[in-house]
N, C-alpha and C positions, 0 to 999 in steps of 0.2 A: 921714394919712389910709391905711389900708391894705384893697383890697379883692379878693375873691376870684376867679383870674382864670380857674384849673383846673385842673379833680380828673381824678388819676391813678388809673384798680385796674388791677393783677393779679394774676389770681384771687383775685374775690373775690367769693361768690354766682355766679350763669351766667357773669360777663366773664370772657375769657379774658385780654382787653386794652380796658381804656377810655379816653379820651380828651373829657372836659365841659368844653369852655371858657364860660365863663361871662363876662357883660359888667358895669355896678357895678349897679344893677337887674336880676336873673335872675326870669322863673316857671316853676316846672317844673309842667307839666299830663301826664294822663293817665288811662286806664283804670283800675280797681284791678287791683292786681297787673300792672301796667304798671314796676314797682320804684322810685317816689317818695319809698318811706321805705328804702330800702334805699338812694341814693347819699344824702338826710344819715344815715342812719346809718354811713356810710361818712365823713362827714364828721365827726361825732361822736368816733367810734373813733380819728381824726386827731388831735382835739382836743384830748382825752382822754387820748390816750398808748395805746392799749389798755387804761383799767383798768376788771376789772369791775366794781367797784360802783361805778364814775362815771355806767358810759353807760347812755345808758336808752331799748333800743332798742325802734325801733315805739311810740312814745310815746304817739300821736294812739291806740291803741289803746284807753287808757284802762283801763277795767273789763274789757277783754277781754283774758283771758292770751296771755300769747305768747312761743312756746316758740322765735324766736328768740336765738341764743346769738354771740359772734365769731367761733367753732370753728363754726358751720353756716352764716354768712356762707362763712369759708374755705374749705370744703369743698362748697361752692356744695347746702346740701341744703332741698329743699323738707318731707322728713319724716327717718324715720329708713331710712326704705328707699327714699328715692330722693334722687341725691346726683351733683355735676356730675366729682369728680373723689375719690382716693380718700387722695392728698398735695395739701399745697398751699404755695405757698414767695406768700406775699401782699406787696401791698406797697399802700398806702396811701398818696400823694403832695402837696398841698395848694402852688401856685404863687401867692403873692400881689403885689398891684402898687403901690408908693407914688403915686397921686395924681398925688402933685407931682415927686416927684422921678425915679418911674417905674424904680426900681430894684427886682430882682425879691426875693422873700423864697420858699425849697421850704421845707420840714419836713413829716414822717410817722413811718413806723412801718411796720416789715417783723414778720410773723407768718409760725409755722409750725402747718402743723394735720394730723392725721393719724389715721383711723380708727382705727385700735390705739392711742390715747391718746385720755385724757380729756383735755378742758378745750385753750387754746390756749398760741403758745412764741410771746412775746415780742423779737424775736431782738434789736430796735433800735429807738434813738428819735434822731430827726437834725432837724438846724435849719441853712439854709445860708443867711447871708445873701447878699446881691448875687448870688445863682446858682439863674439858671434851670433846673433836671431835664427833662429830654423823656421822650418814651418810652422813645424807643433806648437812653436810658442803664438803663433797668428789665428790659430783655431780652436773650438773648443768641445766638443762630444753630447750631444740630448737627445734624448729619445734615439741612440745610435743613428743622430743624423749629424756628418759636419756643420759646422758656422763659423762665421767670422768670430773672433770671441771681443766680448761688450772691450768697447773704447775705454771703462772706468777698469774693468779688472786687469786691460794690459797694461796701462797706465802706470797700477802697483804695481805692476811684474815688473817694469821696465826701472819703477823708481825704488825698487829692490836690487834690480843686477847693478844698477849704478851707481850703489852702494858702493863697491869696489875699487874706483876709481875716484869716486866722490865728490863729482861735479852732476851739476844739475843739467840733467836730458833732454829736457823740453823747453822750451823757445817761443814766446808770445804772438810771434808774427815773421813772416815771410823776409822781410829785408836780414831782423835778426839771425835768424837761421841759415840763411844763406852766405853770410857773412863768417860765419859759427863753419859753416860747411868749406868755406874757398878758406878758411884758417884751417881748420883737418888736414885736408888734401894740400895743403903749399908744400912745395920744395922744402929741401934741407939747405935757411940762410933767406928766403922766400918771402914777398908781402905779399897777400892776396891782393890785387887790386878789382872792385867789381865790373865797371861799365871793359879791361881787358876783359874779364872774361863771358861775359853779357855775349858781347861781341861776338868773341872768335867760338862762343858758342851756338851762333846763330848762324854765323858764316859756317860753321861747318855742317846747320842739316839742311843751309837750302846749299851746298857746295855741288856741284855734277862736274863729272867729265867729258861732257859734250865741248867742250874749252879747250883750247893748247897751252899746258903746262905753264907756256911765258904770259898768254893772255891774263889766268888763272891771279899769277903774282904779283904782275903787273895794276891790274884794275880789283881784284880783290882782297891780295893781303897786305899789297906795300897803297901806302896815300896816293889818289889822286893826283894832287898838286907839289909842283919843286918847292923842294927847303927854302924858307929863306933863310936868306945869311946872314942880314942883321938881329933877328928873333936870334937867330941862331950862339952869335957872341954876347948876346946881349941873357943870355942864358950862362954860356961858359963862366960870364964874368961875377954871376950870381953865383955861384955853385962857388968860387975861388971864394966870397966873399964868408959864402958859406960856411965855407972852412974854417975859417979865421973865427967866427962864431963859435962854429964844432968845435975849438979849441979855450975859447972861453968858458964856455958851457962845463967841460970836460974840469977846469981846473976849478969852477965853483961846485962841478958836484963832487969833485975831491973832497972839496974844504967841506961841506955838506954831510958829509960820507962819513969825519972826522965825528964831525959833533953827531951828527944820529946815535953813534958808540954809544955816547954817555945817557941818551936814552933810553937806550937796551936794554936795559931791564925794567925801568918802568914798565915801559912799552909793553911788555913781553908778560908779566903781569898784568896787566890790562887786558892782553889780548887771549889769555888762559881766559879770566873771566869770561868774555863774550862767549869765547868759541865752548865755554860748556855751557852755557845759557843760546848760544843756537845751536846747541846739539841737544840740549834740555827740551825746546820750542820746533824740533826739527818731529825727534819722536814724537811730540804731541801731536803735532799736525798729521806722522802715521799716522799714531794710534783711533787721531778723533775719523782719520782718511775712511781706514778699513771698517772699523766698527757703520758708518755712512752707507757703504757697498754693502756688509752683511745685512743693517735696516732693508738697507733697499732690494734690493737679491731677497728677504723674509715676504715683504712686503707687496713683491709681483708672486711671489709664490700661495702666498694667505687667499692673495689677491684670486688668484685660478681655483683655488682649493674652494674658493668662496661662493663662485657663480656656479660654479661645478655642483656644487654643495644647494644651488640655491635653484636649480634646474631638477635635480635628482631628488627636490622638496615641494615641489610646482608636480612634475610625472607622482611620485608617492601621492599625493594631495588628490589628482584628480583619481587615481583609483584609487586611495580612499572614499571616497566617494562615490562610488560605482560600482565598490561592495559596500557600501551600506543601504543603498539602496536597492541592491541585491540579496540583503539578507533580513533588512524589511519584509520584500515583496514574500521571497520563501516561506519570512515567522508567518507574517496572513492565511497565507493559504496553510501551511501544516497549519496553523491554531481553526480555522476552518475546518477543516477533516473529521470524521465522524473518527479516526483511529489516536487521536492524538489525546486522548486521556490513559488509553492503555499504553498506547505508545511512552506517556510519561510513567507510569508504574514501570516499565520495564526499566527503565533508564535511573530510577527510584533506586530499583533492584540490581540491576548492574553498578550503582555507583555507592552502596551496598556491601555489593560483592567483592569492589573492587579496595573500599578497605580493608574487608576484613582479610584477603589476600598481599594488599602492603604491610600491613601489623605485623602477620604470619613472616612475611619475606624477610621483615627486622627482626620478631625474632630473631629468623633462623639465623641472622646474620651476629645479631649478638652471642648466638651461642658457640655459632663459629668461634668468633674470637674471644669465646670465655674459655672453650678447647682449646684453643691457637697456644693463649696465653699459660695456659694448666699445665699444656704437653711440654711445651721452651722450662718454661722453672722445672718439669721432674725430670727432663733431660740434664736441665744441671746439678742436678743433686750427686751425689757420692754410692747412693748407695744405688743407683739406677745407669752407672755405664755401662754397664755391657749393656741396656735399651738404650744409651745418649744415638746411636749411629740410625736406629730405625725411627725414634721420639722426629729428631729435626726433623728425617725427613719425610713424615707426616703435617712437620708443622710448616714445612715447605709449598705441602701439596695443597692447604689449608691453604694457605696467604696464596695460591696462584689460582683458587677457584674462589675469592673473597669479594675481588672486585666484580663480580657478575653472578652475587647468592642469590640479586632476589630475580634474575631470570633462569635457577639452578631446577631442572630434572628432578623427579623424583630418581627418577637410575642412576642419574650422576651422583647425584647429594649419599643413594645409597649407598655407590662404589666409593665417595669417600669415605664413609662412616664407617664404613663394614672392616678395614687392617686400623679408624681410628682404633671402634672399640677394645678388635683382638691384642691391639699392643698396649692399652689403656688397661686392660685386662692382665696383661704379665706382669706389668709398672703394679699394680698394685697387690698382686701376690707376690715379688719381691717387697714391695715396701713391706709388706705383713711380716711377712719371714724377718728382714730386718729387725721390723719393731715388735715383733717374741724376741730375736738375740738383743736389742739394746734392756725392753723389759729384764732377760734373766739379769744381762748385767748390772743393772739396773737394783735390784732385791739384792745383788751379794754385795753390793758399794755399799748399799742400806745397810743390810745386817755388821757385814765389817766396820761402818760408820759405826753403829749403834754397839757392838763390841768394842770398840775404840772408846768409844763414850762410858759401858762401866767400867774399863781398862780405869780411862782416867779419872773416874769416882773414887776407883777403890784404891789407886796409885795417893787421891786426894786422902783419904779417908787414910791410909798407912794399912793399907792394908796387901797382900802379893796378888798379882796380877794371875789371873785362873787360865790355862791350857785353854785351844778352841773344844779338846773336846772334852774337859769340864765343863764347860760353858753351852754345850748342847744337850749335854746327860742335864745339868740345871735345867734347863729350855724345856725340858720331855718333862721333867717331873712334873716340873710347872703348871708342864697341862693337864696334869692329868690328878691334879688336887692334893701334891706333895711337893711341902715347903721344905726343904731341906736347906746345909747351911754345909761348905763345905770346914773339914775341922782348922784350916789356915787360919781363919777370922775369929776360932772358937778360943784358941791353945797361942799361948806365943811361949814359943824356948828361948829363953836368955840367954842360954847356954848353945853358942853357932855350933859345939863341936857335938853337941844328943844330935841336931835336928837331922841329919842321912838313916839314923838307928833310927828314930822314931818313922819318921816315914816310912823307913823299910819296913817298920811293924803294924803301922798303919794299913800296909798298901793301900793300894788305887779307890777302894767302893767302902773304905768310910764315912760313915753320914750319922750324925748324932743328932735331938733336939735343938731344937732352935734359944726353945728357955732354958737350958742350960750356960750354961758358961764357967768355963776352965778357963784355969791360969798353971801351966807345969810350969814351975823354977826346980830345976837342975844343978847342982852347984859340983 
């Protein structure tokens, strides 16, 4: 069994949005004109799919003539001169709950009405088993104001929500919708009967308690005419024959089931192909629908922007024409003035001064960038590691003033350059000292290289390598015009045993004439 859990109304009668929560047994009480009949009418509009010939609006009025219509409910009309809105997108959604499984069921209609048209338009009927639609599903926020969601957008969301059950939630006509409603709300094993439902629903709407229960049961619930015995017997006999036919049909069905199993495999293969083809078509339709909705929204947005731009363009054109007229008038007045020529000369001087100022500002900016780059490179030098922190600080200071270098005052520029020059001087001094040390080391390295090259030549010539003191003495003598030759270059000792004796005898200071070459052979 299912009971009505909630009623959701959007732009219905005087309600812009309203949700009424119900229990399994709920009473609705209130004074006249408080909306009791309107709420009941909303339920029957949703149950009958907004079918104009089936609904019985304000049924308790009985003989009183009612002016209520579905259109008047959508527009919120008290009478022809008073209404709550000129256009309405109305949603009436009923949410049912199964008392056993607790599964929800949402159903309802979307309507549209306008003061410019007669009657109402049913934009959609929907039933979603296993889905509980909330109030915010029916609304959207535009410019911080809530308004009913467009049917196309709402319809797309229902398609997404219905993919869980795999059933199509929409119905083209009220008749198909009502049949689906009765089927969804039927009891276990029950078969829906439209005429019985319609009759019972209308009786419930019109029922009053100003008569006795016996009168209501006899006149309204039971048939007013007596039972036809002959017809009852004929019906009973027809049921007996029908039971025989059912038994025969059952036997044929069993035979058919056995035949059906033989074709099951072929049918399954064919069904798979059809299913995949259907799913592919469904996906293509959904993609096309989504693209169409997106294109429609983009078109509406662009049209609104175009209208706004056209208005702004028209306003700007008028302002521009007015400004041109004012400018022409002012120019004529200025040209006719006696001081115009002097003013022109002053303007020329100002322009030249401005150009000079711009060039100097550009030069200052370029110089600051060059200083920043030079100091940044210097801070990375291994010879200025002790100054790296101060140099980095100055670089950051220069970087902070670079964006406004064209507007720097003399005092501000001086306050930036003074510590820069001071630190740059210290860096230059450090680099000079480092350069002197490097030059000294370079000279020593070159001297050592030259001596090594001389030693290499002496070894190649078969001569002995001279000590560094001897090399220094030879260089000093040569610088003073003396060309000495070491004895070891002139004397060859054939017997190694005599070498220490001869060297001890000759000493460290013996020099000979290079033109004399002597060979001593000691045996």
